[in-house]
N, C-alpha and C positions, 0 to 999 in steps of 0.2 A: 665769692669772689674776693680776690688776694687786692689789698691795696695796694697802690704803687709805691715802689720802693724812692725814698727822697734821696738824694745822693749828696753827703756832705762834700764828695769831693772825689770826682770821676776823672784821674788822670786818662790823657790818651797813651796810646801804644807807646809813642816817644817820650813822652814822660814817664810812663812806667820804666821803660828800660832805662831811662835817665836815671831813676832813683834805685835801683838796683846797680846799675854801674857805679854810681857815686857811693852806695853804701859799700860795697864790698871793692872798696878801690884800692886797698890794702894789697889784691892780688888774690886773693884765695878763691875769690869766686868771681863767674863771669855768666850774665844770663845767656848771650848768644852760645852757640854751640861751637867746638874746635871742629877745624876742617873734616877730621877723620871721621866725624859723624854724620857728615852731610852725603844724603844721597838724593840727585833730583831735585836738590832746592831746598830739600826738606830734613831738618833736624832729627835722626831716626836714633830709638834707642828699643831696648829690650824692658818690657815690664816683666821685673823677675817672680811674678805672682806665676807666669808661665810654666817657670821650673819647681812647682810643688812637688810632680810626682817624683822629682829628685830629691827631696829632703830626705832628712838623717844624718847620720854619723859621715862626716868628710863633706859636707853641703858644700863647702867653700872651693875646695877642688875641683866638684863635679860642674860648680858653676861656672868656673874660670874657665874649665875645658870645654863646656857647651858654648861659650861666649865667645870663644877663639875659635869653636869649630865653624859656627854661622857667622864669624867676621864681624862682631858688635864689639864697639868701644865705649858704651855707655849704657848703664842700667839704673835702677834704682835698687835699694836694700828692702826687700818685703820683708817685715818682721817675721810674721808666722813661717818662711824658711827656715830661720834659725831657732824657732821654739820648740821646745818638746811637744814631739806630736799628739801624746796625751792630753796635754793641755787645749792644745788646738781643736782637737777634735771636742772636747767637752764644751768648749766656746762655739763651736758650730752645730753641736745638738743643740745646747740652750737657744740658739737663735731660729733654728729650724721650728723649735716648738715652741718659740713666743713665751717662753719662760723667763720672768723676769729675773726672779729669786736666783735660778740657775746661772743667769745670764750675771747676774752681780758676784755671785761667786766664782764663775769664771773668769771674770775682770779681776778679782781680786789676787786670786792664783797668779793669772798673767802678770801683773803688776809688780806682784812679789817677785817671780822670777825675773822681771827686767831690772828689778832693783839690784840683780847679783850680777848684771852687764857692768864690766868697766869700763871706763872711758878708754883706759890704755890698750882693752883689747879691740875696741871700735878703732882705734887708732893703727893698731897692728893689722885689721882687714885692711884699712883704706892702703897701706903701702902694699900689701899683698896683692890687691888688684890693681894698683898702680904699676908695681912690676908686670903686672901681664898686660898694661897698655890698657887699662880699663877704670874708666871715671865712675864716681859713686855721685851724682848731684843732689838724689832725693832719698830720704830716708820715710818710708811709707807702710802701713799695716801696722802700727803701733794700737793697742786696744786701750784707747783714753774716753772715759765716759764720765758723766757727773759725780760718778762713786768716785773717781781718781781724785788722790789728794794732790797739793800743790808741790808736795816733792815728786809724786810720780811724773807730773807735768814738765817740773824744770830737767829729771834725769833724761827724759825722751829729746829735749830739747841739747842737751850736752851732750848725748850720743849723735847724735844729726851733726853736730860741730865737730865732734871726734872724726869723722867719716869723712869730714871736709867738704859736706855737701851743704849746698845752699839753702834747701828746702825741706821741711818737715811737713809731712802729707799726710791730713787726718780725714777720717770718715764719720768725725765727730760732729754732735750737735751744735749751736749756734750758743749755746751757755758755756760750752767748753773753749769753741775758739775766741769768746772774748776774755775768759780766764787765760788762756796763751799769750793773748796780744804784749802783755809787759815782758814775758819772756823773749819773745819773738824778738823785740826791739833790743833786749839787753844782748842775746846770743848773735845779734846781726843776721837772724834769718829770714826767709819769705815764709810764710803759711800758706800750705798749698790746700785748699778747700775742695775735698773729693767728695763729701757727702756721700748718699745713697738713693741714686735714682730710684722713684716708686711712683707709680700712677694712684695708690691707693693709700698713701701714709698720709694719717691725720695730725701726728705729734706736732705741735708748734714749735717744738725746740728741734726737730729735724729737719738736716738739708737734704731734702728729696725732689723738689719744684724747682724748676727754672729760677722763679721768683725769689727763693732760699738762696741760692748760692749767688743771684743780683745783692741781697740784702746782706750775704752775708762777708761779698768784698768790699761793701762800704763801709765796714768796721774800721778798716786802715787800708792804707796804700801798701801794706805790706802784704795782706792777705789776695791770693790769686786761686783763679778757677783750676782744678784737676777734674776733667770730664772724661769719663768712661761712653765715648759715642756708642758704642753698644748697648750696656745696660741703659743709656738715656733712651735708646731706639723702643728696648724692650719696656720700659716706662712709659712711653709714649711721648716723649719728648720730641717736637719737630727740631733735630737737633743741628741742620745746615744754619738756619735763621737765627740758632740761639750763639753758634759759633762765630757767625756774621757779628752780631749785635755785640757781642762780649770781648771780641778778640783781644783788645788792647789789654787785658787782665787776664787771659787764659795763659799760663804758665805751661801746663801739658795736656795733650790729649790722648788715650788709650786708645790705642786700634783695635778693633774688635767686630766683627758682624754676629749681629742676631735680629731673627724672626721677629716681629711685632707681639708673637707671644712668648717671647724672652727666650727662645731655644737659640743657642749659640750653634753656628754654622761655619763653613770652609768659606774663607774670605770668598767674595761677590755672589754668595749664594742666600744671603740673609736678605734682610729690608735696611740695612744701616747704609745712608749715603756715603761711604768708605770715599769712593773716589772722588764724588765731590769736594768732600772736606781736605782731602789731600791736595788737588789741585787750587782751591781756594788759600791754603796755606802756601803752596808754591808760587802762585801766581801772585801774590801780595807779597812776598819774601819776607813771612811773618815768621821769627824767632821762636817759633811755640815747638815745645820738645813733645815727638810723635812718639810714642812708645808702642811696639807690639805686643798686643795683650791677649794669648792665644790658649783657649781652654775648651777647644771643641774635640782634642783627641786626648782622653786621660792617661792611657799607658804610656809609659815613659819613652819608649823606641817610639812609639807614633807622634808623642807630644814633639820631640825635638826635630822629627820630619815635619810636622804641620807647623812650626816656627819659619822653616824653611819656604814652605810650601807662602805662608804670608809674606815674608819677604818676597819672594818670587813676586808675587800678586804687586805687593807695592813698587817693585821695580818696574814691572811692565805698565802699572798706571802714569808712573814719572818719568816713562821713557829715559831709565837709568840704567 
């Protein structure tokens, strides 16, 4: 039995938004969406993980082309899209094998690669996407672990700021979240606590269960939940009550449909309460970013068509 979280400060949705809007009053950030991203009263964007089949040389041009083709004006920057494919493959293989030594080695290689990314190159990326009418409010997918150095953590924050993003999204554990907090303050950012939903995880540092997310956001008003409701369903979360209970501190919902056995499905065919979550966000006028996260059609041509199917489903639910 997990102990109940003791909240030092639990802001309401209004207080949380006021904090963000006050923090970003210089005009670089806003928490609410520009009108162009709103569909049926929901702030819609694309989780760029969906574009992983497109990665490789020239990814930024293909990325922008698909965004414009599908009519999206907002997405995150998912770092593995930019990583050398061979480094990402090493990390994936190590995680699947649950090989700690291989994972640490892959993390070290990725941290070394990330250190070669310049702040100026991320500013140029921001300008390129902005010229195409695309906002990049979140930097996600950075491989930060307890083995990451303080310099690794700070560079991830500097890159986030260079994108003009307001949020650094991490899947890391509680210890790294705590290490990031002074940097998040210094760089004037929000820390998106994404975690890795799991029904079987036992690592006390991992953010995998509902109580872990609630504990992590208690560390600072700058911490916000980012939850993949498909992954959460596959991990056994009762996700709708979780969203209702924590909506004041949810910065982003990643929309995906999965079976209880964690199989990704075309939207409407899985066990994830997609419709109920979307209607809850709409009917309560919540400024939560809702990003399409499509992973059920791996081939490039199929993936783009499947993203459009997800968008069509979303419009049908919202009556837009």
